[in-house]
C-alpha positions in Angstrom: -9.3 28.8 38.2 -8.5 25.5 36.5 -4.9 24.3 36.8 -2.9 25.0 33.7 -1.2 21.8 32.7 1.8 23.4 31.1 3.7 24.2 34.3 5.6 20.9 34.4 7.3 21.5 31.0 11.1 22.1 31.4 13.0 24.4 29.1 16.0 22.9 27.3 19.5 24.1 27.5 19.9 27.0 25.0 23.2 25.6 23.7 21.9 22.1 23.2 18.7 23.5 21.6 20.7 25.6 19.1 23.0 22.7 18.3 20.2 20.3 17.6 18.4 22.8 15.3 21.6 23.2 13.4 21.7 19.4 12.9 18.1 19.5 11.8 18.9 22.2 9.2 21.9 20.2 7.9 20.0 16.9 7.7 17.0 18.7 6.0 19.3 20.0 3.3 20.7 16.5 2.8 17.2 15.1 2.7 16.0 17.5 0.0 19.1 17.0 -2.1 18.8 13.2 -2.0 15.1 13.3 -2.7 15.7 15.6 -5.7 18.5 13.3 -7.0 16.1 10.3 -6.8 13.5 12.2 -8.7 15.9 13.1 -11.5 16.8 9.5 -11.9 13.3 8.5 -12.6 12.9 7.2 -16.2 9.9 9.5 -16.9 8.1 12.2 -15.0 4.9 11.0 -13.3 1.5 12.0 -14.6 0.3 14.9 -12.5 -3.1 13.3 -11.8 -3.2 9.7 -13.0 -6.2 8.8 -10.9 -8.2 11.8 -12.2 -9.0 13.0 -8.7 -9.2 16.6 -10.0 -12.0 15.5 -12.3 -13.8 13.7 -9.6 -13.7 16.6 -7.2 -14.8 19.1 -9.9 -17.8 16.9 -10.6 -18.6 16.9 -6.9 -18.2 20.7 -6.7 -20.5 21.2 -9.7 -23.2 19.2 -8.0 -22.7 21.0 -4.7 -23.0 24.4 -6.3 -26.2 23.3 -8.0 -27.9 23.2 -4.6 -26.9 26.5 -2.9 -29.6 26.0 -0.3 -28.2 22.8 1.0 -24.7 24.3 1.0 -25.9 27.2 3.0 -27.5 24.9 5.5 -24.2 23.0 5.9 -22.3 26.2 6.3 -24.7 27.5 8.9 -24.4 24.3 10.9 -20.6 24.6 10.9 -20.8 28.2 12.1 -23.1 27.2 14.9 -20.8 24.4 16.0 -17.8 26.9 16.0 -19.8 29.4 18.1 -20.6 26.6 20.6 -16.9 25.6 20.7 -15.8 29.2 21.3 -18.3 29.5 24.2 -17.2 26.1 25.5 -13.5 27.2 25.4 -14.2 30.6 27.1 -16.0 28.8 29.9 -13.1 26.5 30.4 -10.6 29.4 30.6 -12.9 31.0 33.3 -12.7 27.8 35.3 -16.2 26.6 34.5 -17.1 23.0 33.7 -18.1 22.6 30.0 -19.1 19.5 28.1 -17.1 19.1 24.8 -19.0 20.1 21.6 -17.5 17.1 19.8 -15.6 14.0 20.9 -13.3 11.7 18.9 -14.4 8.2 18.3 -13.5 5.7 21.1 -11.3 3.8 18.6 -9.4 7.0 17.6 -5.9 6.8 19.1 -4.7 10.2 17.9 -5.9 12.2 20.9 -5.2 9.9 23.8 -2.4 12.1 25.3 -3.8 13.9 28.4 -3.0 17.3 27.0 -5.6 16.9 24.3 -8.3 17.0 27.1 -6.6 18.9 29.9 -4.9 21.8 28.0 -7.5 24.3 26.8 -5.6 25.3 23.7 -5.0 21.8 22.5 -8.5 20.8 23.4 -9.7 23.7 21.2 -7.5 22.5 18.3 -8.7 19.0 18.6 -12.4 19.9 18.7 -12.0 22.5 15.9 -10.4 19.9 13.7 -13.1 17.3 14.5 -15.9 19.7 13.7 -14.2 20.7 10.4 -13.5 17.1 9.5 -17.1 16.1 10.2 -18.4 19.1 8.1 -16.2 18.2 5.1 -17.2 14.6 5.1 -20.9 15.3 5.6 -20.8 17.9 2.8 -19.3 15.3 0.4 -21.5 12.5 1.4 -24.7 14.6 1.2 -23.9 15.9 -2.3 -26.5 14.4 -4.6 -26.5 13.7 -8.3 -23.1 11.9 -8.4 -22.5 8.4 -9.9 -22.3 6.1 -6.8 -18.8 4.9 -7.7 -17.6 8.5 -8.2 -19.2 9.5 -4.9 -17.4 6.7 -3.1 -14.1 7.8 -4.7 -14.6 11.5 -3.6 -15.6 10.4 -0.1 -12.6 8.1 0.2 -10.0 10.7 -0.9 -11.7 13.4 1.2 -11.1 11.2 4.2 -7.4 10.8 3.2 -7.1 14.6 3.2 -8.9 15.0 6.5 -6.7 12.3 8.1 -3.6 14.0 6.8 -4.6 17.4 8.2 -5.1 16.2 11.7 -3.3 18.5 14.3 -1.7 15.4 15.7 0.4 15.1 12.5 2.3 18.4 13.0 4.9 19.2 15.6 3.6 22.6 16.7 0.0 21.3 17.2 0.8 18.0 18.9 1.3 18.4 22.6 3.1 15.1 23.0 5.6 16.1 20.3 6.1 19.6 21.8 6.8 18.2 25.2 9.3 15.7 23.7 11.0 18.4 21.7 11.4 20.7 24.8 12.4 17.9 27.1 15.1 16.5 24.6 16.3 19.8 23.3 15.0 18.9 19.8 16.8 15.5 19.8 13.5 13.8 18.8 13.3 15.8 15.6 17.0 15.1 14.8 16.3 11.3 15.3 13.1 11.7 13.3 15.0 13.1 10.3 17.4 10.3 10.5 14.5 7.8 10.4 13.1 9.7 7.5 16.3 9.5 5.5 16.6 5.8 6.3 13.0 5.2 5.0 13.7 7.1 1.8 16.9 5.1 1.2 15.1 1.8 1.9 12.3 2.9 -0.5 14.8 4.0 -3.2 13.6 7.5 -3.2 10.0 6.8 -2.3 8.9 7.1 1.3 8.6 3.6 2.8 7.5 4.2 6.4 9.0 1.7 8.8 6.3 0.0 10.8 8.4 -2.6 12.7 12.0 -3.4 13.4 12.6 -6.0 10.6 15.6 -7.4 12.6 13.3 -8.4 15.5 11.8 -11.2 13.5 12.9 -13.9 11.0 10.7 -16.3 9.2 11.5 -19.8 10.3 13.4 -18.6 13.4 10.8 -16.9 15.7 7.7 -16.8 13.4 6.4 -19.5 11.1 8.1 -22.1 13.1 5.6 -25.0 13.1 7.6 -28.1 12.0 6.9 -29.5 8.6 8.4 -30.1 5.2 8.0 -28.8 1.7 6.9 -31.9 -0.3 6.1 -30.3 -3.7 7.0 -27.2 -5.6 6.6 -25.6 -9.0 7.7 -22.1 -10.1 4.5 -20.6 -8.6 4.1 -22.3 -5.2 5.5 -24.6 -2.6 3.3 -27.1 -0.8 4.0 -27.6 2.9 2.9 -30.7 4.8 3.1 -30.1 8.5 4.3 -32.7 11.1 1.4 -34.2 13.1 1.3 -33.8 16.8 -1.3 -36.4 17.5 -1.1 -40.2 16.9 -4.4 -40.3 15.1 -5.6 -37.9 12.4 -8.7 -37.4 10.3 -8.7 -39.4 7.1 -9.3 -36.4 4.8 -6.4 -34.0 4.7 -7.0 -30.3 5.1 -5.7 -28.3 2.2 -5.3 -24.5 2.7 -5.0 -21.9 -0.1 -4.0 -18.5 1.5 -3.9 -15.2 -0.4 -0.9 -14.3 -2.5 -1.5 -10.6 -1.8 0.2 -11.4 1.5 2.4 -14.2 2.9 0.8 -17.4 4.2 2.5 -17.2 7.6 -0.3 -15.0 9.0 -1.7 -18.5 9.8 1.5 -19.3 11.7 2.9 -16.2 13.4 3.9 -17.5 16.8 3.1 -20.8 18.5 0.7 -19.2 20.9 -1.5 -17.7 18.1 -0.7 -20.1 15.3 -3.9 -21.4 13.4 -1.8 -24.1 11.8 -0.4 -25.5 15.0 -3.9 -25.4 16.6 -5.3 -27.4 13.6 -2.6 -30.0 14.1 -3.5 -30.3 17.8 -7.1 -31.0 16.7 -6.0 -33.9 14.6 -5.9 -32.6 11.0 -3.3 -33.4 8.4 -2.5 -29.9 7.2 -1.2 -28.9 3.8 -0.6 -25.2 3.1 0.2 -23.5 -0.2 3.2 -21.0 0.0 3.1 -18.8 -3.0 6.3 -17.7 -4.7 7.3 -14.0 -4.9 6.7 -13.0 -8.5 9.5 -11.3 -10.5 10.3 -11.0 -14.2 10.3 -14.8 -14.6 6.6 -15.1 -13.6 5.1 -12.1 -15.5 3.1 -14.4 -17.8 1.2 -16.0 -14.9 -2.6 -15.5 -15.1 -5.5 -16.1 -12.8 -5.9 -19.5 -14.6 -2.2 -20.2 -13.8 -2.9 -19.8 -10.1 -5.8 -22.2 -10.4 -3.9 -24.9 -12.4 -0.4 -24.6 -10.8 -1.7 -23.6 -7.4 -4.9 -25.4 -6.4 -5.1 -28.2 -8.9 -1.4 -29.2 -8.9 -1.5 -29.0 -5.1 -4.5 -31.3 -4.9 -2.6 -33.9 -7.1 0.4 -33.5 -4.7 -1.7 -34.1 -1.6 -2.9 -37.4 -3.1 0.6 -38.5 -3.8 1.7 -37.5 -0.3 -1.2 -39.3 1.5 -2.9 -41.6 -0.9 -6.2 -39.8 -0.3 -8.5 -38.8 -3.1 -10.8 -36.7 -0.9 -9.8 -33.6 1.0 -11.4 -30.6 2.8 -10.2 -27.2 2.0 -9.8 -23.6 3.1 -9.6 -20.5 0.9 -8.6 -17.1 2.5 -9.3 -13.7 1.0 -8.3 -13.8 -2.7 -7.3 -17.4 -2.1 -10.9 -17.9 -1.3 -12.1 -16.2 -4.5 -9.7 -18.5 -6.4 -11.0 -21.5 -4.5 -14.6 -20.7 -5.3 -13.7 -20.2 -9.0 -11.8 -23.5 -9.0 -14.7 -25.4 -7.3 -17.1 -24.1 -9.9 -14.6 -25.2 -12.6 -14.2 -28.6 -11.0 -18.0 -29.0 -10.7 -18.2 -28.4 -14.5 -15.6 -31.1 -15.0 -17.2 -33.6 -12.6 -14.2 -33.4 -10.2 -15.4 -33.9 -6.6 -12.2 -34.3 -4.7 -12.9 -31.4 -2.3 -15.7 -32.6 0.0 -16.2 -29.5 2.2 -14.8 -26.0 2.0 -14.2 -23.1 4.4 -13.9 -19.5 3.3 -12.1 -16.9 5.4 -13.0 -13.3 4.4 -13.5 -14.3 0.8 -15.7 -12.4 -1.6 -17.4 -13.8 -4.7 -20.0 -11.1 -5.2 -18.2 -7.8 -5.5 -21.3 -5.5 -5.9 -20.7 -4.1 -2.4 -17.0 -4.8 -2.0 -16.3 -1.8 0.2 -13.6 0.8 -0.1 -11.2 -1.3 -2.2 -13.6 -0.7 -5.1 -12.3 2.9 -5.1 -9.2 1.5 -6.8 -11.0 -0.3 -9.6 -12.5 2.6 -11.6 -11.2 3.0 -15.2 -8.8 5.8 -14.4 -7.1 3.8 -11.6 -6.9 0.6 -13.6 -5.4 2.4 -16.6 -2.8 3.9 -14.1 -2.1 0.4 -12.7 -1.8 -1.1 -16.2 0.8 1.5 -17.0 2.7 0.8 -13.8 2.6 -2.9 -14.3 3.7 -2.7 -17.9 7.1 -1.4 -16.9 8.2 -4.7 -15.2 5.3 -7.1 -15.8 4.1 -7.0 -12.2 2.7 -4.6 -9.6 5.3 -3.7 -7.0 4.5 -4.8 -3.5 4.8 -1.3 -2.1 1.9 -0.2 -4.3 -0.2 -2.9 -2.8 0.9 -2.1 0.7 0.0 1.6 0.3 -3.4 0.7 -1.0 -4.3 -1.5 2.1 -2.7 1.0 4.5 -4.9 3.8 3.1 -8.0 1.9 4.3 -6.8 2.6 7.9 -4.5 5.6 7.3 -4.6 6.8 10.9 -3.4 3.5 12.3 -1.2 2.3 9.5 0.3 5.5 8.2 0.0 8.6 10.3 0.6 6.9 13.7 4.0 5.8 12.4 4.7 9.3 10.9 4.2 10.7 14.4 6.1 8.0 16.2 9.0 7.7 13.9 9.5 11.2 12.5 8.1 13.6 15.1 8.8 11.7 18.3 12.0 10.1 16.9 11.1 6.7 18.3 11.6 3.2 16.8 8.5 1.2 16.0 7.4 -1.5 18.4 8.5 -5.1 17.4 5.1 -6.5 16.6 4.8 -9.8 14.7 1.6 -8.8 12.9 3.1 -5.6 11.6 6.2 -7.5 10.5 3.9 -9.7 8.4 2.0 -6.7 7.1 5.3 -5.1 5.9 6.4 -8.3 4.2 5.1 -7.1 0.8 4.3 -9.3 -2.2 4.2 -8.5 -5.9 1.3 -9.2 -8.3 1.8 -10.6 -11.9 0.3 -8.0 -14.2 -1.9 -10.4 -16.2 -3.3 -12.1 -13.1 -4.0 -8.8 -11.3 -5.7 -7.1 -14.2 -7.9 -10.1 -14.7 -8.9 -10.1 -11.1 -9.6 -6.4 -10.7 -11.5 -6.1 -14.0 -13.6 -9.3 -13.9 -14.2 -9.5 -10.1 -14.2 -5.9 -8.7 -15.2 -3.9 -11.8 -17.6 -6.2 -13.7 -18.5 -8.7 -10.9 -18.7 -11.6 -13.3 -18.0 -14.4 -10.9 -21.4 -13.9 -9.2 -23.2 -14.2 -12.5 -23.7 -17.8 -13.8 -21.9 -18.4 -17.1 -20.4 -14.9 -17.3 -16.8 -15.8 -16.3 -14.7 -18.4 -18.1 -11.6 -20.2 -16.9 -9.7 -22.9 -18.8 -12.6 -23.4 -21.2 -15.4 -23.7 -18.7 -18.1 -21.1 -17.9 -18.3 -20.8 -14.1 -21.5 -21.2 -12.1 -21.2 -21.0 -8.3 -24.6 -22.6 -8.0 -23.0 -25.9 -9.1 -20.9 -26.0 -5.9 -23.0 -28.4 -3.9 -20.6 -29.3 -1.1 -21.0 -28.0 2.5 -19.6 -24.5 3.0 -18.5 -22.7 6.2 -18.4 -19.0 5.5 -16.5 -16.7 7.8 -16.7 -12.9 7.8 -15.6 -10.3 10.3 -17.8 -7.4 11.4 -15.2 -4.7 11.1 -13.5 -5.9 8.0 -12.6 -3.0 5.6 -11.1 -5.3 2.9 -13.8 -7.9 2.6 -16.9 -6.3 4.3 -19.3 -8.7 5.9 -22.2 -7.5 3.8 -20.2 -8.4 0.7 -19.0 -11.8 2.0 -22.5 -12.7 3.1 -23.9 -12.5 -0.4 -22.2 -15.8 -1.2 -24.8 -17.6 1.1 -27.3 -17.3 -1.8 -24.8 -18.2 -4.6 -23.6 -21.6 -3.6 -25.8 -24.6 -4.4 -25.1 -26.5 -1.2 -25.6 -25.9 2.6 -23.9 -22.8 3.9 -23.1 -22.1 7.5 -22.4 -18.4 8.0 -20.4 -17.2 11.0 -19.7 -13.5 11.8 -16.6 -12.8 13.9 -15.7 -9.7 15.9 -12.8 -7.4 14.8 -11.4 -7.1 11.3 -9.8 -8.8 8.3 -6.9 -10.3 10.3 -7.8 -10.4 14.0 -11.3 -11.7 13.1 -9.7 -14.7 11.6 -6.6 -15.2 13.7 -8.1 -15.3 17.1 -6.8 -18.3 19.2 -9.3 -19.6 21.8 -6.7 -19.3 24.5 -6.6 -15.5 23.9 -10.3 -15.2 25.0 -10.7 -12.0 22.8 -13.5 -10.6 20.8 -16.7 -12.5 20.1 -18.6 -14.2 17.3 -22.2 -14.5 16.2 -24.1 -17.6 15.1 -27.6 -18.0 13.6 -28.9 -21.6 13.4 -31.6 -20.7 10.9 -32.0 -23.3 8.2 -32.4 -20.7 5.5 -30.1 -17.7 5.4 -32.0 -14.4 5.3 -31.7 -12.0 2.4 -29.2 -9.6 4.1 -26.5 -9.9 6.7 -28.4 -7.3 8.7 -31.4 -9.7 8.9 -29.0 -12.5 9.8 -27.5 -10.5 12.6 -30.9 -9.6 14.0 -31.6 -13.3 14.6 -28.1 -14.2 15.7 -26.7 -15.0 19.1 -23.5 -13.5 20.3 -20.9 -15.8 21.8 -17.7 -14.7 23.7 -14.3 -15.5 22.4 -13.0 -17.3 19.3 -15.1 -19.0 16.6 -12.5 -21.7 16.0 -14.1 -24.4 18.2 -17.4 -24.0 16.3 -15.6 -24.4 13.0 -13.8 -27.5 14.3 -17.1 -29.1 15.3 -18.4 -28.4 11.8 -15.3 -29.6 9.9 -14.5 -32.7 12.1 -17.8 -34.3 11.0 -16.8 -33.9 7.4 -13.3 -35.1 7.7 -13.8 -38.9 7.9 -12.7 -41.4 10.5 -9.4 -41.3 12.3 -6.3 -43.0 10.8 -2.7 -43.3 11.9 -0.9 -39.9 11.6 1.1 -39.3 8.4 4.6 -38.0 8.4 5.8 -35.5 5.8 8.0 -37.2 3.2 6.9 -40.7 4.1 4.6 -41.0 1.1 5.3 -40.8 -2.6 6.5 -37.2 -2.2 9.8 -36.8 -0.5 10.8 -33.8 1.6 12.4 -31.0 -0.4 13.3 -28.7 2.5 12.1 -27.8 6.0 9.0 -25.6 6.5 8.4 -22.8 6.0 10.3 -23.2 2.8 12.4 -20.8 0.7 9.6 -19.1 -1.3 8.1 -17.3 1.7 11.5 -16.0 2.7 11.9 -13.9 -0.4 11.5 -10.3 0.8 11.2 -7.2 -1.4 12.2 -4.7 1.3 14.3 -5.3 4.5 
């Protein structure tokens, strides 16, 4: 007979066990009372289905019922899988070796505890869940006759439900939680309820799951510590000029426009992984835009405001600080979308100050924009408009939830298990601290972006999008472009990013990095992690799949390849420039005060 893995579980002291469950009951009552009080204080009751998910699933169900033969086939396949699982489990109880019917994906961290494999009962729960989850998602994805956007919406929210129903998320079906509960006499659940109360208090009645110990980090103390000065600011942004670390620098300054959906210091987390510090070591004069945290004073800011007061005012400031008319530039994510829009506007104006540009995970053709497009249908945008009309901006928590849902198991449910079921504190991780440092979106800007880019895809169509009196045409951008995408990016999918190779009018060097939206970009060469692909074809193929087929894989970071490309476009070397030594005087030390404005501590 196979060894039963439960023999090492120790039983708790009955008195301690009873005492802790009494505490749990007391705290649960307090939790429910406080939650009810918060709900009563809401100005107006929420719409029961603002995203019209009920309508979407009804439409899917109607299509499914219209093909009973296909539904019967799917049902039969599920029954066959269950029968195989029962036979598998019976064999294991009899001490026989039996291969699993279904296995979790290698990247799935939910079932890594040994009991999920070694304990017959939990192995059965795991496989039963995986079979059911697969059946549900296959059923939804194979339902024909649905509008593609509606089908994507149903598929996305089906996955949210499937992820939520994982046995790993419940104390009685998670072996790790059961062991912790028995070993601690229920102390883990008591601590978990305390964590839950703290998260509700911090979220002012809404659950704000704590991903990291906020006290472990401080911007300007142990992250975002690269020396520099704020040399210019307006009410929308601060411009940071970093202190050089080499005696000679390239003549053309490097001007970076990061996203305002997140804080800029993803480029400067710690010295050992700081992209900004690495660029300084390579001899670039680095300027970075640090966006302000929007509040009631910035509700009238538009996408055009971000162009004028962000990129264009910043370019003027770089010239005053260095005396240089010509620069190279980087645009990251939505900052890249803004950069491309601005370059098209500048081309229409005959403004050629930017001589080469790099895009990190930046989309300009949104026809295949990935799962974020789920949030840009009419129902969702109407809901967002109503939310933003209350204060004039979209709360940062709404944005954070949207992005976390793209990787719910890693960014939501893993913390539910760790914080509430196991009663542990989250690990102090700089990347998660940055991820939790939410930003707001001005309503007018955000509505323009979602409707014109995601919903109507106007930027990719010459002359269809207008900014500041000019109709934009990306084909008029003739400068050299370095286009970065990441193979596992869920926010800016590589297929979507690649489409830009056929929209710009100048030469485009496309590079595909390993990993995702963040790690694919922030991958210091010293880390020797991941990989990247290059294809030296003179003409980029029609699709990214064709490009990959002819590409060569290289180990490690892509930064050195980018440096070789950019250094040739940055001019000769000149004496290094000190922040505040030009016509712009230093206002304050980097990273500045704007980036330190936090919504939630």
